[in-house]
C-alpha positions, 0 to 999 in steps of 0.5 A: 478534491484530495482526501488525506488520511493519517495512519500510524505509519504515515499517510495517504491521499486519495487522488481518484475514487470512481466505481471502477478504480481508486488511486492513492498517493501513499507516504510511508515514514522512515523505518515504518511498514504497513500491515501484512494483509490481503484483499478479497475484492481488489488487486493493486499496482504500486509504482515507487515515485520517491525512495526505495521499497522493501516489499513482501509478496506472498512471503517473498521479499523483493525490492523496488526503487524510484520508477519501478512498479509491482503488481499485487494480485487479488488475494495475494498477501502483501506489505511494503516497508520503508527501511530508509531514512527519508519518506517512501512515496508510491502510487497505488492503483486499485482495480476491482469490485470494491475499494473500502478500507474494510476489505483489508484483512490484516495478518500482522500489524505493528500497531495492534490494529484488528479487522 
């Protein structure tokens, strides 16, 4: 069963949730971005499946298009931004010891969310 979670920037759907991995399909609305954050207990791999992404990884700006991917190491500061006019969709594969939303340490957030 797919679980959908609404967020201020868009939404995500959990496609797989096991003790060793969590897989999400994440949709970022036009001109929105996720918080600048890091995780202590998981690393992530993102694959862009629709649209173009601007990614900030440890203060370095980079770009990924449909079919391209990026690895987010454990503890790396990261953010994804949709600067386009249509939804950005990417698949996030999490690997680590723990996959709870409370392992999100936000450094900056457009929506005033705190840890």
